[in-house]
MITOR-591433 format. One record per atom (N, C-alpha, C): residue number from 1; residue in three letters; atom name; x, y, z. Coordinates in Angstrom, 1 decimal. Atoms other than C-alpha are relative to their C-alpha. Example, Ala and Ser with C-alpha at 12.3 -4.5 7.8 and 13.67 -1.06 7.14 Angstrom:
<r num="1" residuo="ALA" atomo="N" c1="0.9" c2="-1.2" c3="0.0"/>
<r num="1" residuo="ALA" atomo="CA" c1="12.3" c2="-4.5" c3="7.8"/>
<r num="1" residuo="ALA" atomo="C" c1="0.9" c2="1.2" c3="0.0"/>
<r num="2" residuo="SER" atomo="N" c1="-0.9" c2="-1.1" c3="0.0"/>
<r num="2" residuo="SER" atomo="CA" c1="13.7" c2="-1.1" c3="7.1"/>
<r num="2" residuo="SER" atomo="C" c1="-0.8" c2="1.1" c3="0.8"/>
***
This chain:
<r num="1" residuo="UNK" atomo="N" c1="0.5" c2="0.7" c3="-1.4"/>
<r num="1" residuo="UNK" atomo="CA" c1="21.2" c2="18.4" c3="-1.7"/>
<r num="1" residuo="UNK" atomo="C" c1="-1.0" c2="-0.6" c3="-0.4"/>
<r num="2" residuo="UNK" atomo="N" c1="1.2" c2="1.0" c3="0.5"/>
<r num="2" residuo="UNK" atomo="CA" c1="17.9" c2="17.3" c3="-3.8"/>
<r num="2" residuo="UNK" atomo="C" c1="0.3" c2="-0.7" c3="-1.2"/>
<r num="3" residuo="UNK" atomo="N" c1="-0.6" c2="1.1" c3="0.4"/>
<r num="3" residuo="UNK" atomo="CA" c1="19.9" c2="15.4" c3="-5.8"/>
<r num="3" residuo="UNK" atomo="C" c1="0.2" c2="-1.3" c3="0.9"/>
<r num="4" residuo="UNK" atomo="N" c1="-0.2" c2="1.1" c3="-1.3"/>
<r num="4" residuo="UNK" atomo="CA" c1="20.5" c2="13.1" c3="-2.5"/>
<r num="4" residuo="UNK" atomo="C" c1="-1.1" c2="-0.3" c3="0.4"/>
<r num="5" residuo="UNK" atomo="N" c1="1.6" c2="0.4" c3="-0.2"/>
<r num="5" residuo="UNK" atomo="CA" c1="16.8" c2="13.2" c3="-1.6"/>
<r num="5" residuo="UNK" atomo="C" c1="-0.1" c2="-0.6" c3="-1.0"/>
<r num="6" residuo="UNK" atomo="N" c1="1.1" c2="1.2" c3="0.4"/>
<r num="6" residuo="UNK" atomo="CA" c1="15.8" c2="11.9" c3="-4.3"/>
<r num="6" residuo="UNK" atomo="C" c1="0.8" c2="-1.3" c3="-0.3"/>
<r num="7" residuo="UNK" atomo="N" c1="-0.4" c2="0.8" c3="0.2"/>
<r num="7" residuo="UNK" atomo="CA" c1="18.5" c2="9.7" c3="-4.6"/>
<r num="7" residuo="UNK" atomo="C" c1="-0.3" c2="-1.1" c3="1.2"/>
<r num="8" residuo="UNK" atomo="N" c1="0.3" c2="0.9" c3="-1.1"/>
<r num="8" residuo="UNK" atomo="CA" c1="18.2" c2="8.3" c3="-1.0"/>
<r num="8" residuo="UNK" atomo="C" c1="-2.1" c2="-0.7" c3="0.0"/>
<r num="9" residuo="UNK" atomo="N" c1="1.6" c2="0.4" c3="0.3"/>
<r num="9" residuo="UNK" atomo="CA" c1="14.2" c2="8.0" c3="-1.8"/>
<r num="9" residuo="UNK" atomo="C" c1="-0.2" c2="-1.4" c3="-0.4"/>
<r num="10" residuo="UNK" atomo="N" c1="0.3" c2="1.2" c3="1.2"/>
<r num="10" residuo="UNK" atomo="CA" c1="14.6" c2="5.3" c3="-4.1"/>
<r num="10" residuo="UNK" atomo="C" c1="0.3" c2="-1.1" c3="0.6"/>
<r num="11" residuo="UNK" atomo="N" c1="0.0" c2="1.4" c3="-0.9"/>
<r num="11" residuo="UNK" atomo="CA" c1="15.9" c2="2.8" c3="-1.2"/>
<r num="11" residuo="UNK" atomo="C" c1="-0.4" c2="0.4" c3="1.1"/>
<r num="12" residuo="UNK" atomo="N" c1="0.6" c2="0.2" c3="-0.6"/>
<r num="12" residuo="UNK" atomo="CA" c1="13.9" c2="4.0" c3="1.2"/>
<r num="12" residuo="UNK" atomo="C" c1="-1.8" c2="-1.1" c3="0.3"/>
<r num="13" residuo="UNK" atomo="N" c1="0.6" c2="1.1" c3="-0.1"/>
<r num="13" residuo="UNK" atomo="CA" c1="11.3" c2="1.6" c3="2.7"/>
<r num="13" residuo="UNK" atomo="C" c1="-1.6" c2="-0.1" c3="0.6"/>
<r num="14" residuo="UNK" atomo="N" c1="0.8" c2="0.2" c3="-1.2"/>
<r num="14" residuo="UNK" atomo="CA" c1="8.0" c2="1.5" c3="4.8"/>
<r num="14" residuo="UNK" atomo="C" c1="-0.6" c2="-1.4" c3="0.1"/>
<r num="15" residuo="UNK" atomo="N" c1="0.5" c2="1.3" c3="-0.4"/>
<r num="15" residuo="UNK" atomo="CA" c1="6.8" c2="-1.6" c3="6.6"/>
<r num="15" residuo="UNK" atomo="C" c1="-1.7" c2="0.6" c3="0.5"/>
<r num="16" residuo="UNK" atomo="N" c1="1.1" c2="-0.5" c3="-0.6"/>
<r num="16" residuo="UNK" atomo="CA" c1="3.0" c2="-1.1" c3="6.6"/>
<r num="16" residuo="UNK" atomo="C" c1="-0.7" c2="-1.3" c3="-0.1"/>
<r num="17" residuo="UNK" atomo="N" c1="1.0" c2="1.3" c3="-0.3"/>
<r num="17" residuo="UNK" atomo="CA" c1="-0.1" c2="-3.8" c3="7.3"/>
<r num="17" residuo="UNK" atomo="C" c1="-0.7" c2="0.2" c3="-1.2"/>
<r num="18" residuo="UNK" atomo="N" c1="1.6" c2="0.0" c3="0.5"/>
<r num="18" residuo="UNK" atomo="CA" c1="-3.2" c2="-4.9" c3="5.1"/>
<r num="18" residuo="UNK" atomo="C" c1="-0.8" c2="-0.5" c3="0.7"/>
<r num="19" residuo="UNK" atomo="N" c1="0.9" c2="0.6" c3="-0.2"/>
<r num="19" residuo="UNK" atomo="CA" c1="-6.1" c2="-5.3" c3="6.5"/>
<r num="19" residuo="UNK" atomo="C" c1="-0.7" c2="-0.8" c3="-0.8"/>
<r num="20" residuo="UNK" atomo="N" c1="1.0" c2="0.7" c3="0.5"/>
<r num="20" residuo="UNK" atomo="CA" c1="-7.9" c2="-8.3" c3="5.0"/>
<r num="20" residuo="UNK" atomo="C" c1="-1.5" c2="0.2" c3="0.4"/>
<r num="21" residuo="UNK" atomo="N" c1="1.5" c2="0.4" c3="-1.0"/>
<r num="21" residuo="UNK" atomo="CA" c1="-11.6" c2="-7.9" c3="6.3"/>
<r num="21" residuo="UNK" atomo="C" c1="-0.5" c2="-0.8" c3="-0.2"/>
<r num="22" residuo="UNK" atomo="N" c1="1.0" c2="1.2" c3="0.6"/>
<r num="22" residuo="UNK" atomo="CA" c1="-13.3" c2="-10.7" c3="4.8"/>
<r num="22" residuo="UNK" atomo="C" c1="0.7" c2="-1.6" c3="1.0"/>
<r num="23" residuo="UNK" atomo="N" c1="-0.7" c2="1.2" c3="-0.9"/>
<r num="23" residuo="UNK" atomo="CA" c1="-10.3" c2="-13.1" c3="6.7"/>
<r num="23" residuo="UNK" atomo="C" c1="0.3" c2="0.7" c3="1.1"/>
<r num="24" residuo="UNK" atomo="N" c1="-0.7" c2="-0.8" c3="-1.3"/>
<r num="24" residuo="UNK" atomo="CA" c1="-9.5" c2="-10.6" c3="9.6"/>
<r num="24" residuo="UNK" atomo="C" c1="1.2" c2="-0.5" c3="0.2"/>
<r num="25" residuo="UNK" atomo="N" c1="-1.8" c2="0.3" c3="-0.3"/>
<r num="25" residuo="UNK" atomo="CA" c1="-5.4" c2="-11.0" c3="8.8"/>
<r num="25" residuo="UNK" atomo="C" c1="0.2" c2="1.6" c3="-0.1"/>
<r num="26" residuo="UNK" atomo="N" c1="-1.2" c2="-1.5" c3="0.1"/>
<r num="26" residuo="UNK" atomo="CA" c1="-3.0" c2="-8.2" c3="9.6"/>
<r num="26" residuo="UNK" atomo="C" c1="0.7" c2="-0.8" c3="-1.3"/>
<r num="27" residuo="UNK" atomo="N" c1="-0.9" c2="0.9" c3="0.9"/>
<r num="27" residuo="UNK" atomo="CA" c1="-0.8" c2="-9.1" c3="6.1"/>
<r num="27" residuo="UNK" atomo="C" c1="1.2" c2="1.0" c3="0.1"/>
<r num="28" residuo="UNK" atomo="N" c1="-0.9" c2="-1.1" c3="0.6"/>
<r num="28" residuo="UNK" atomo="CA" c1="2.5" c2="-7.3" c3="6.4"/>
<r num="28" residuo="UNK" atomo="C" c1="1.0" c2="0.0" c3="-1.0"/>
<r num="29" residuo="UNK" atomo="N" c1="-0.2" c2="-0.7" c3="1.5"/>
<r num="29" residuo="UNK" atomo="CA" c1="4.1" c2="-5.4" c3="3.3"/>
<r num="29" residuo="UNK" atomo="C" c1="1.2" c2="0.9" c3="0.3"/>
<r num="30" residuo="UNK" atomo="N" c1="-1.4" c2="-0.8" c3="0.0"/>
<r num="30" residuo="UNK" atomo="CA" c1="7.6" c2="-3.8" c3="3.0"/>
<r num="30" residuo="UNK" atomo="C" c1="-0.2" c2="0.6" c3="-1.6"/>
<r num="31" residuo="UNK" atomo="N" c1="0.3" c2="-0.9" c3="1.6"/>
<r num="31" residuo="UNK" atomo="CA" c1="6.6" c2="-1.0" c3="0.0"/>
<r num="31" residuo="UNK" atomo="C" c1="0.9" c2="1.2" c3="-0.1"/>
<r num="32" residuo="UNK" atomo="N" c1="-0.4" c2="-1.4" c3="0.1"/>
<r num="32" residuo="UNK" atomo="CA" c1="8.4" c2="2.1" c3="-1.4"/>
<r num="32" residuo="UNK" atomo="C" c1="-0.7" c2="1.2" c3="-0.2"/>
<r num="33" residuo="UNK" atomo="N" c1="1.2" c2="-0.7" c3="0.5"/>
<r num="33" residuo="UNK" atomo="CA" c1="7.0" c2="5.3" c3="-1.7"/>
<r num="33" residuo="UNK" atomo="C" c1="-0.4" c2="0.4" c3="-1.1"/>
<r num="34" residuo="UNK" atomo="N" c1="0.4" c2="-0.5" c3="1.2"/>
<r num="34" residuo="UNK" atomo="CA" c1="6.9" c2="5.6" c3="-5.0"/>
<r num="34" residuo="UNK" atomo="C" c1="-0.6" c2="-1.6" c3="-0.7"/>
<r num="35" residuo="UNK" atomo="N" c1="0.6" c2="1.2" c3="0.4"/>
<r num="35" residuo="UNK" atomo="CA" c1="5.0" c2="2.2" c3="-5.2"/>
<r num="35" residuo="UNK" atomo="C" c1="-1.6" c2="0.3" c3="-0.4"/>
<r num="36" residuo="UNK" atomo="N" c1="1.3" c2="-0.2" c3="-0.4"/>
<r num="36" residuo="UNK" atomo="CA" c1="1.2" c2="2.7" c3="-6.3"/>
<r num="36" residuo="UNK" atomo="C" c1="-0.8" c2="-0.8" c3="0.6"/>
<r num="37" residuo="UNK" atomo="N" c1="1.1" c2="1.1" c3="-0.4"/>
<r num="37" residuo="UNK" atomo="CA" c1="-2.0" c2="0.8" c3="-5.2"/>
<r num="37" residuo="UNK" atomo="C" c1="-0.3" c2="-1.3" c3="-0.9"/>
<r num="38" residuo="UNK" atomo="N" c1="-0.2" c2="1.0" c3="0.9"/>
<r num="38" residuo="UNK" atomo="CA" c1="-1.5" c2="-1.2" c3="-8.4"/>
<r num="38" residuo="UNK" atomo="C" c1="1.2" c2="-1.2" c3="0.5"/>
<r num="39" residuo="UNK" atomo="N" c1="-1.0" c2="0.9" c3="0.0"/>
<r num="39" residuo="UNK" atomo="CA" c1="1.9" c2="-2.3" c3="-7.1"/>
<r num="39" residuo="UNK" atomo="C" c1="-0.4" c2="-1.3" c3="1.1"/>
<r num="40" residuo="UNK" atomo="N" c1="1.0" c2="1.0" c3="-1.2"/>
<r num="40" residuo="UNK" atomo="CA" c1="-0.2" c2="-3.1" c3="-3.5"/>
<r num="40" residuo="UNK" atomo="C" c1="-0.8" c2="-1.5" c3="-0.5"/>
<r num="41" residuo="UNK" atomo="N" c1="1.0" c2="0.3" c3="0.2"/>
<r num="41" residuo="UNK" atomo="CA" c1="-2.2" c2="-5.0" c3="-5.5"/>
<r num="41" residuo="UNK" atomo="C" c1="0.5" c2="-1.6" c3="-0.8"/>
<r num="42" residuo="UNK" atomo="N" c1="-1.3" c2="0.9" c3="0.7"/>
<r num="42" residuo="UNK" atomo="CA" c1="1.0" c2="-7.2" c3="-7.5"/>
<r num="42" residuo="UNK" atomo="C" c1="0.5" c2="-0.7" c3="1.3"/>
<r num="43" residuo="UNK" atomo="N" c1="-0.8" c2="1.0" c3="-1.3"/>
<r num="43" residuo="UNK" atomo="CA" c1="2.6" c2="-8.0" c3="-3.8"/>
<r num="43" residuo="UNK" atomo="C" c1="-1.3" c2="-0.8" c3="0.6"/>
<r num="44" residuo="UNK" atomo="N" c1="1.2" c2="0.7" c3="-0.3"/>
<r num="44" residuo="UNK" atomo="CA" c1="-1.2" c2="-9.2" c3="-2.8"/>
<r num="44" residuo="UNK" atomo="C" c1="0.1" c2="-1.1" c3="-0.4"/>
<r num="45" residuo="UNK" atomo="N" c1="0.3" c2="0.8" c3="0.6"/>
<r num="45" residuo="UNK" atomo="CA" c1="-1.0" c2="-11.4" c3="-5.6"/>
<r num="45" residuo="UNK" atomo="C" c1="1.3" c2="-1.2" c3="0.2"/>
<r num="46" residuo="UNK" atomo="N" c1="-1.6" c2="0.9" c3="-0.1"/>
<r num="46" residuo="UNK" atomo="CA" c1="3.0" c2="-12.6" c3="-4.8"/>
<r num="46" residuo="UNK" atomo="C" c1="-0.5" c2="-0.9" c3="1.3"/>
<r num="47" residuo="UNK" atomo="N" c1="-0.1" c2="0.2" c3="-1.0"/>
<r num="47" residuo="UNK" atomo="CA" c1="1.7" c2="-13.4" c3="-1.3"/>
<r num="47" residuo="UNK" atomo="C" c1="-1.8" c2="-0.8" c3="-0.3"/>
<r num="48" residuo="UNK" atomo="N" c1="1.2" c2="1.0" c3="0.3"/>
<r num="48" residuo="UNK" atomo="CA" c1="-1.4" c2="-15.7" c3="-3.0"/>
<r num="48" residuo="UNK" atomo="C" c1="-1.4" c2="0.5" c3="0.6"/>
<r num="49" residuo="UNK" atomo="N" c1="0.9" c2="-0.6" c3="-0.5"/>
<r num="49" residuo="UNK" atomo="CA" c1="-4.0" c2="-13.3" c3="-2.2"/>
<r num="49" residuo="UNK" atomo="C" c1="-0.6" c2="0.9" c3="-1.0"/>
<r num="50" residuo="UNK" atomo="N" c1="0.4" c2="-0.6" c3="0.6"/>
<r num="50" residuo="UNK" atomo="CA" c1="-6.5" c2="-12.1" c3="-4.6"/>
<r num="50" residuo="UNK" atomo="C" c1="-0.7" c2="1.2" c3="0.3"/>
<r num="51" residuo="UNK" atomo="N" c1="0.4" c2="-0.8" c3="-0.3"/>
<r num="51" residuo="UNK" atomo="CA" c1="-7.0" c2="-8.4" c3="-4.7"/>
<r num="51" residuo="UNK" atomo="C" c1="-1.1" c2="0.6" c3="-1.2"/>
<r num="52" residuo="UNK" atomo="N" c1="0.9" c2="-0.1" c3="0.7"/>
<r num="52" residuo="UNK" atomo="CA" c1="-9.2" c2="-7.7" c3="-7.5"/>
<r num="52" residuo="UNK" atomo="C" c1="-1.5" c2="0.3" c3="0.4"/>
<r num="53" residuo="UNK" atomo="N" c1="1.5" c2="0.2" c3="-0.3"/>
<r num="53" residuo="UNK" atomo="CA" c1="-12.9" c2="-6.5" c3="-7.4"/>
<r num="53" residuo="UNK" atomo="C" c1="0.0" c2="0.4" c3="2.2"/>
<r num="54" residuo="UNK" atomo="N" c1="-0.4" c2="-0.3" c3="-1.3"/>
<r num="54" residuo="UNK" atomo="CA" c1="-11.4" c2="-4.9" c3="-3.6"/>
<r num="54" residuo="UNK" atomo="C" c1="0.5" c2="1.5" c3="-0.2"/>
<r num="55" residuo="UNK" atomo="N" c1="-0.3" c2="-1.5" c3="-0.1"/>
<r num="55" residuo="UNK" atomo="CA" c1="-11.0" c2="-1.8" c3="-2.5"/>
<r num="55" residuo="UNK" atomo="C" c1="0.6" c2="0.8" c3="1.0"/>
<r num="56" residuo="UNK" atomo="N" c1="-0.7" c2="-0.1" c3="-0.9"/>
<r num="56" residuo="UNK" atomo="CA" c1="-8.3" c2="0.0" c3="-0.8"/>
<r num="56" residuo="UNK" atomo="C" c1="-0.3" c2="1.2" c3="0.7"/>
<r num="57" residuo="UNK" atomo="N" c1="0.1" c2="-1.3" c3="-1.0"/>
<r num="57" residuo="UNK" atomo="CA" c1="-8.9" c2="2.6" c3="1.9"/>
<r num="57" residuo="UNK" atomo="C" c1="1.1" c2="0.3" c3="1.2"/>
<r num="58" residuo="UNK" atomo="N" c1="-1.0" c2="-0.3" c3="-1.4"/>
<r num="58" residuo="UNK" atomo="CA" c1="-6.6" c2="4.6" c3="4.5"/>
<r num="58" residuo="UNK" atomo="C" c1="-0.5" c2="1.3" c3="0.6"/>
<r num="59" residuo="UNK" atomo="N" c1="0.5" c2="-1.2" c3="-1.1"/>
<r num="59" residuo="UNK" atomo="CA" c1="-7.6" c2="7.0" c3="7.2"/>
<r num="59" residuo="UNK" atomo="C" c1="-1.6" c2="0.5" c3="-1.0"/>
<r num="60" residuo="UNK" atomo="N" c1="1.2" c2="0.3" c3="0.8"/>
<r num="60" residuo="UNK" atomo="CA" c1="-11.2" c2="6.3" c3="5.6"/>
<r num="60" residuo="UNK" atomo="C" c1="0.0" c2="1.2" c3="-1.2"/>
<r num="61" residuo="UNK" atomo="N" c1="-0.1" c2="-0.4" c3="1.2"/>
<r num="61" residuo="UNK" atomo="CA" c1="-10.2" c2="7.4" c3="2.3"/>
<r num="61" residuo="UNK" atomo="C" c1="0.4" c2="-0.9" c3="-1.2"/>
<r num="62" residuo="UNK" atomo="N" c1="-0.4" c2="0.6" c3="1.2"/>
<r num="62" residuo="UNK" atomo="CA" c1="-10.2" c2="5.6" c3="-0.6"/>
<r num="62" residuo="UNK" atomo="C" c1="0.7" c2="0.3" c3="-1.0"/>
<r num="63" residuo="UNK" atomo="N" c1="-1.0" c2="-0.4" c3="1.2"/>
<r num="63" residuo="UNK" atomo="CA" c1="-7.4" c2="5.1" c3="-2.9"/>
<r num="63" residuo="UNK" atomo="C" c1="-0.1" c2="-0.4" c3="-0.9"/>
<r num="64" residuo="UNK" atomo="N" c1="0.4" c2="-0.1" c3="1.3"/>
<r num="64" residuo="UNK" atomo="CA" c1="-7.2" c2="5.7" c3="-6.0"/>
<r num="64" residuo="UNK" atomo="C" c1="0.9" c2="-1.4" c3="-0.8"/>
<r num="65" residuo="UNK" atomo="N" c1="-0.7" c2="1.0" c3="0.1"/>
<r num="65" residuo="UNK" atomo="CA" c1="-5.5" c2="2.7" c3="-8.2"/>
<r num="65" residuo="UNK" atomo="C" c1="1.7" c2="0.5" c3="-0.9"/>
<r num="66" residuo="UNK" atomo="N" c1="-1.3" c2="-0.4" c3="0.0"/>
<r num="66" residuo="UNK" atomo="CA" c1="-2.3" c2="4.9" c3="-9.4"/>
<r num="66" residuo="UNK" atomo="C" c1="0.1" c2="1.1" c3="0.8"/>
<r num="67" residuo="UNK" atomo="N" c1="-0.1" c2="-1.0" c3="-0.8"/>
<r num="67" residuo="UNK" atomo="CA" c1="-2.2" c2="7.3" c3="-6.4"/>
<r num="67" residuo="UNK" atomo="C" c1="1.4" c2="-1.2" c3="0.9"/>
<r num="68" residuo="UNK" atomo="N" c1="-1.1" c2="0.4" c3="-0.4"/>
<r num="68" residuo="UNK" atomo="CA" c1="1.3" c2="6.8" c3="-4.9"/>
<r num="68" residuo="UNK" atomo="C" c1="-0.1" c2="-0.2" c3="1.7"/>
<r num="69" residuo="UNK" atomo="N" c1="0.3" c2="-0.3" c3="-1.5"/>
<r num="69" residuo="UNK" atomo="CA" c1="2.3" c2="5.8" c3="-1.2"/>
<r num="69" residuo="UNK" atomo="C" c1="-0.3" c2="1.3" c3="0.2"/>
<r num="70" residuo="UNK" atomo="N" c1="-0.5" c2="-1.2" c3="-0.8"/>
<r num="70" residuo="UNK" atomo="CA" c1="3.9" c2="9.2" c3="-0.7"/>
<r num="70" residuo="UNK" atomo="C" c1="-1.4" c2="1.0" c3="-0.4"/>
<r num="71" residuo="UNK" atomo="N" c1="0.8" c2="-1.1" c3="0.2"/>
<r num="71" residuo="UNK" atomo="CA" c1="1.0" c2="11.0" c3="-2.7"/>
<r num="71" residuo="UNK" atomo="C" c1="-1.1" c2="0.1" c3="1.3"/>
<r num="72" residuo="UNK" atomo="N" c1="1.0" c2="0.3" c3="-1.0"/>
<r num="72" residuo="UNK" atomo="CA" c1="-1.7" c2="9.1" c3="-0.2"/>
<r num="72" residuo="UNK" atomo="C" c1="0.8" c2="0.3" c3="1.8"/>
<r num="73" residuo="UNK" atomo="N" c1="-0.3" c2="-0.3" c3="-1.3"/>
<r num="73" residuo="UNK" atomo="CA" c1="0.5" c2="10.1" c3="2.7"/>
<r num="73" residuo="UNK" atomo="C" c1="0.2" c2="-0.9" c3="1.0"/>
<r num="74" residuo="UNK" atomo="N" c1="-0.2" c2="1.0" c3="-1.2"/>
<r num="74" residuo="UNK" atomo="CA" c1="1.0" c2="6.8" c3="4.4"/>
<r num="74" residuo="UNK" atomo="C" c1="1.1" c2="-0.3" c3="0.8"/>
<r num="75" residuo="UNK" atomo="N" c1="-1.2" c2="-0.1" c3="-1.1"/>
<r num="75" residuo="UNK" atomo="CA" c1="3.7" c2="6.6" c3="7.0"/>
<r num="75" residuo="UNK" atomo="C" c1="0.0" c2="-1.5" c3="-0.2"/>
<r num="76" residuo="UNK" atomo="N" c1="-0.7" c2="1.3" c3="-0.3"/>
<r num="76" residuo="UNK" atomo="CA" c1="6.2" c2="3.4" c3="8.0"/>
<r num="76" residuo="UNK" atomo="C" c1="-1.4" c2="0.2" c3="0.9"/>
<r num="77" residuo="UNK" atomo="N" c1="0.7" c2="0.7" c3="-1.5"/>
<r num="77" residuo="UNK" atomo="CA" c1="3.9" c2="1.5" c3="10.3"/>
<r num="77" residuo="UNK" atomo="C" c1="-1.6" c2="-0.2" c3="-0.5"/>
<r num="78" residuo="UNK" atomo="N" c1="0.7" c2="0.0" c3="0.5"/>
<r num="78" residuo="UNK" atomo="CA" c1="0.8" c2="2.5" c3="8.6"/>
<r num="78" residuo="UNK" atomo="C" c1="-0.9" c2="-1.7" c3="0.1"/>
<r num="79" residuo="UNK" atomo="N" c1="0.7" c2="0.9" c3="0.3"/>
<r num="79" residuo="UNK" atomo="CA" c1="-2.5" c2="0.1" c3="8.0"/>
<r num="79" residuo="UNK" atomo="C" c1="-1.1" c2="0.5" c3="-0.8"/>
<r num="80" residuo="UNK" atomo="N" c1="0.8" c2="-0.2" c3="0.6"/>
<r num="80" residuo="UNK" atomo="CA" c1="-4.3" c2="-0.3" c3="5.2"/>
<r num="80" residuo="UNK" atomo="C" c1="-1.2" c2="-0.5" c3="0.0"/>
<r num="81" residuo="UNK" atomo="N" c1="1.4" c2="0.7" c3="-0.1"/>
<r num="81" residuo="UNK" atomo="CA" c1="-8.2" c2="-1.3" c3="4.7"/>
<r num="81" residuo="UNK" atomo="C" c1="-0.2" c2="-0.6" c3="-1.2"/>
<r num="82" residuo="UNK" atomo="N" c1="0.4" c2="0.5" c3="1.7"/>
<r num="82" residuo="UNK" atomo="CA" c1="-9.0" c2="-3.9" c3="1.7"/>
<r num="82" residuo="UNK" atomo="C" c1="-1.1" c2="-0.4" c3="0.5"/>
<r num="83" residuo="UNK" atomo="N" c1="1.8" c2="0.5" c3="-0.3"/>
<r num="83" residuo="UNK" atomo="CA" c1="-12.8" c2="-4.1" c3="1.8"/>
<r num="83" residuo="UNK" atomo="C" c1="-0.6" c2="-0.5" c3="-1.6"/>
<r num="84" residuo="UNK" atomo="N" c1="0.6" c2="0.9" c3="1.3"/>
<r num="84" residuo="UNK" atomo="CA" c1="-14.8" c2="-6.5" c3="-1.0"/>
<r num="84" residuo="UNK" atomo="C" c1="-1.3" c2="1.1" c3="-0.6"/>
<r num="85" residuo="UNK" atomo="N" c1="0.9" c2="-0.9" c3="0.6"/>
<r num="85" residuo="UNK" atomo="CA" c1="-16.5" c2="-4.0" c3="-3.2"/>
<r num="85" residuo="UNK" atomo="C" c1="-1.4" c2="-0.8" c3="-0.3"/>
<r num="86" residuo="UNK" atomo="N" c1="1.0" c2="0.4" c3="0.1"/>
<r num="86" residuo="UNK" atomo="CA" c1="-20.4" c2="-4.6" c3="-3.2"/>
<r num="86" residuo="UNK" atomo="C" c1="-0.6" c2="-0.6" c3="-1.4"/>
***
């Protein structure tokens, strides 16, 4: 049963949004629970948005670069905030 859960989680996808603070834009992204914050940055680069020197926040908590979507307890439909470092 555990093997089945692990194999199904490989196919699981979350539809989240990233709020770009300075542009006041909500950008939709499709991510996997195993994606890290670094992977989110790569998604944004593919969309033409640079996210370096910016910090991701979820539920008023700063996310670590190697933290996964699952570890951060981000759910389907969640909104992440991307704020420029001062």
